[in-house]
C-alpha positions in Angstrom: 8.8 17.9 -2.6 11.5 16.4 -4.6 13.4 13.1 -3.9 16.8 12.4 -5.4 17.9 8.9 -6.4 21.2 8.6 -8.4 21.0 11.2 -11.2 17.3 11.2 -11.2 14.8 13.1 -9.3 11.3 12.1 -8.2 9.1 15.2 -8.0 6.0 14.1 -6.2 4.2 17.3 -7.3 4.4 16.1 -10.7 2.7 12.9 -10.3 -1.2 13.1 -10.2 -2.6 9.9 -11.3 -5.4 11.6 -12.9 -2.9 13.6 -15.2 -0.7 10.8 -16.0 -0.3 8.2 -18.7 0.6 4.7 -18.3 4.1 5.3 -19.6 4.3 7.9 -16.8 3.3 5.9 -14.3 5.9 3.3 -15.3 8.6 5.9 -15.0 7.6 7.1 -11.6 7.5 3.4 -10.4 11.0 2.6 -11.6 12.5 5.7 -10.2 10.7 5.8 -7.0 13.3 5.2 -4.1 11.2 2.6 -2.0 10.7 0.4 -5.4 14.4 0.5 -6.0 15.3 -0.7 -2.5 12.7 -3.3 -2.7 14.3 -4.4 -6.3 18.1 -4.3 -4.7 16.6 -6.3 -1.7 15.1 -8.9 -4.0 18.2 -9.1 -6.1 20.4 -9.7 -3.0 18.3 -12.1 -1.0 17.2 -14.5 -3.7 20.7 -15.7 -4.3 21.4 -15.7 -0.7 18.5 -17.8 0.3 19.2 -20.2 -2.5 22.8 -20.6 -1.1 21.8 -21.1 2.2 18.8 -23.3 1.5 18.9 -26.9 2.6 17.1 -28.0 -0.4 15.4 -26.6 -3.5 12.0 -27.5 -2.3 12.5 -25.8 0.9 13.6 -22.8 -0.8 10.4 -22.8 -3.0 8.3 -23.4 -0.1 9.8 -20.4 1.9 9.4 -18.1 -1.0 5.7 -19.4 -1.3 5.1 -18.8 2.3 6.3 -15.2 1.8 4.3 -14.6 -1.0 1.1 -16.1 0.5 1.8 -14.0 3.6 1.4 -10.7 1.9 -2.6 -10.9 1.1 -3.5 -11.9 4.6 -1.3 -9.5 6.4 -2.3 -6.7 4.1 -5.8 -7.6 4.8 -5.8 -7.5 8.5 -3.5 -4.4 8.5 -5.6 -2.6 6.0 -9.2 -3.4 7.9 -8.0 -3.2 11.6 -5.3 -0.7 11.9 -5.4 1.5 9.1 -9.2 1.7 9.0 -9.5 2.0 12.8 -9.6 5.1 14.9 -7.2 4.4 17.7 -4.3 5.6 15.8 -5.5 9.1 15.1 -6.7 9.3 18.9 -3.0 8.6 19.8 -0.7 11.9 19.6 2.4 9.9 18.8 0.7 7.8 16.0 -1.6 10.4 14.3 0.9 11.7 12.0 1.9 8.3 10.9 -1.7 7.4 10.2 -2.1 10.5 8.4 0.9 9.5 6.1 0.1 5.9 5.7 -3.7 6.2 5.1 -5.7 9.3 5.9 -4.0 11.3 3.0 -4.3 8.4 0.5 -8.2 8.5 1.2 -8.0 12.2 0.9 -6.2 12.4 -2.0 -6.5 9.0 -3.9 -4.9 10.6 -6.9 -1.6 11.6 -5.2 1.0 9.0 -6.0 3.2 10.5 -3.2 1.0 9.2 -0.8 0.2 6.1 -2.5 3.4 4.2 -2.2 4.2 2.8 1.3 7.3 4.3 3.3 10.2 1.8 3.8 10.2 2.9 7.5 6.9 1.2 7.8 6.8 -1.6 5.3 10.4 -2.9 5.7 10.2 -3.6 9.7 6.7 -5.2 9.2 7.8 -7.6 6.4 11.0 -8.4 8.4 9.0 -9.0 11.5 6.1 -11.2 9.9 7.8 -13.0 7.0 11.1 -13.7 8.5 10.3 -15.8 11.6 7.8 -17.9 9.1 10.5 -18.5 6.9 13.0 -19.5 9.5 10.6 -22.1 10.6 10.6 -23.4 6.9 14.3 -23.4 6.4 16.3 -21.5 9.0 18.1 -18.3 7.9 17.8 -19.3 4.1 14.0 -19.9 4.8 13.9 -16.5 6.4 15.6 -14.9 3.5 13.4 -16.3 1.0 10.2 -15.6 2.7 11.2 -12.0 3.0 12.1 -11.8 -0.5 8.5 -13.3 -1.5 6.8 -10.8 0.7 8.8 -8.0 -1.1 7.9 -9.5 -4.5 4.2 -9.4 -3.6 4.7 -5.8 -2.3 6.2 -4.5 -5.4 3.5 -6.2 -7.6 0.7 -4.7 -5.4 2.2 -1.2 -5.3 2.0 -1.3 -9.1 -1.3 -2.6 -9.4 -2.6 -0.2 -6.8 -1.1 2.8 -8.5 -2.8 1.6 -11.9 -6.2 1.2 -10.0 -5.8 4.9 -9.2 -4.7 5.9 -12.9 -7.2 7.5 -15.4 -6.9 4.7 -17.8 -9.0 1.4 -18.6 -6.8 -1.7 -18.3 -6.8 -4.2 -20.9 -6.6 -7.1 -18.5 -10.1 -8.3 -17.3 -8.6 -9.2 -14.0 -7.0 -5.6 -13.5 -10.5 -4.1 -14.6 -12.3 -6.1 -11.8 -9.8 -5.2 -9.4 -9.9 -1.5 -10.2 -13.6 -1.6 -9.8 -13.5 -3.1 -6.4 -10.8 -1.0 -5.1 -12.3 2.4 -6.4 -15.6 1.3 -4.7 -13.5 1.2 -1.4 -12.4 4.7 -1.9 -15.5 6.5 -3.3 -18.3 4.2 -2.0 -18.1 2.4 1.2 -14.7 2.1 2.7 -16.1 -0.5 5.0 -15.1 -3.3 2.5 -13.1 -4.3 -0.5 -10.0 -4.1 1.6 -7.8 -6.0 -0.8 -6.1 -4.5 -3.8 -4.6 -7.1 -6.1 -6.9 -9.7 -5.0 -10.1 -9.9 -2.6 -9.8 -13.6 -1.6 -9.8 -12.7 2.3 -12.6 -10.0 1.7 -14.7 -13.0 0.5 -13.4 -15.2 3.6 -14.3 -12.6 6.1 -17.6 -11.3 4.4 -16.2 -7.8 3.4 -16.4 -8.4 -0.4 -19.1 -6.4 -2.5 -18.8 -6.9 -6.1 -21.4 -3.9 -7.2 -21.9 -0.7 -5.3 -25.7 -1.7 -5.1 -24.6 -4.2 -2.4 -23.5 -1.8 -0.1 -25.0 1.6 1.0 -23.1 4.8 0.4 -20.8 5.8 3.2 -20.1 9.4 4.2 -16.8 8.8 5.6 -15.1 7.1 2.6 -12.9 9.9 2.0 -12.3 11.0 5.6 -12.1 7.5 7.5 -14.3 8.7 10.2 -11.9 11.8 11.1 -14.8 14.0 11.1 -14.7 17.7 12.3 -16.2 16.4 15.6 -13.5 14.0 16.1 -10.9 16.6 15.0 -12.2 18.9 17.8 -11.5 16.0 20.3 -8.3 14.7 18.5 -6.7 17.4 16.7 -3.3 16.3 15.8 -4.0 15.0 12.4 -6.0 18.4 11.6 -2.9 20.2 13.1 -0.5 18.6 10.6 -3.0 19.1 7.8 -3.3 22.7 8.4 0.4 23.1 8.6 1.0 21.7 5.1 2.7 24.1 2.7 0.5 26.0 0.3 2.2 24.5 -2.7 1.3 21.3 -1.5 -2.4 22.2 -1.3 -2.5 23.8 -4.5 -0.9 20.7 -6.3 -3.4 18.4 -4.5 -6.2 20.7 -5.3 -5.7 19.6 -8.9 -6.2 15.9 -8.2 
């Protein structure tokens, strides 16, 4: 798979996080189309929001609302939607669930299924952050809140990819985040739903700091989509079986 953006090409098959250096990750991050769209959106919406704002304080408040919205929104989506079974049981949602989360748990080192797609992230951000920001300061507040959520999206996407990268972060904070997130992938998926913070896991009782705090799960890599489930709800399996041989070969190296 090759994605062209400007004069650069983003080749997903070259980006296996277990084979990349930190510098490789930075290059992949800044050339990924969705990240570039997010950056453009931030550069446009921040000045526009500031221009439309009724006051500096309302602009700052709306921006903060957008930034604070991201962690709780991600927690709820991650726990109750992406880790639910209802999407793969629905024919017209099965492909979306496969791309957004199932493939990421199957191939956690594949950067091409780690970053979110614009078709899913942007509508969610606009629908969630826009109305809240509007309540703070009309259209200027809506733009500021959207910008705040997009800023947190960019930060979290980079933290997330770094948590799967084969390197030891110097930052103690990043080390802790990485340990907890990898436990979610490889030990027990029914907890540690955060990525760059685990505040809401602590609030809702789904945080576990050590693997000994939770039993090992047999479904951390398949999210409960077992062969029995595939027999009843075959749509994800059909899409998986139809994947090109080149993609399977690439992912076998992950």
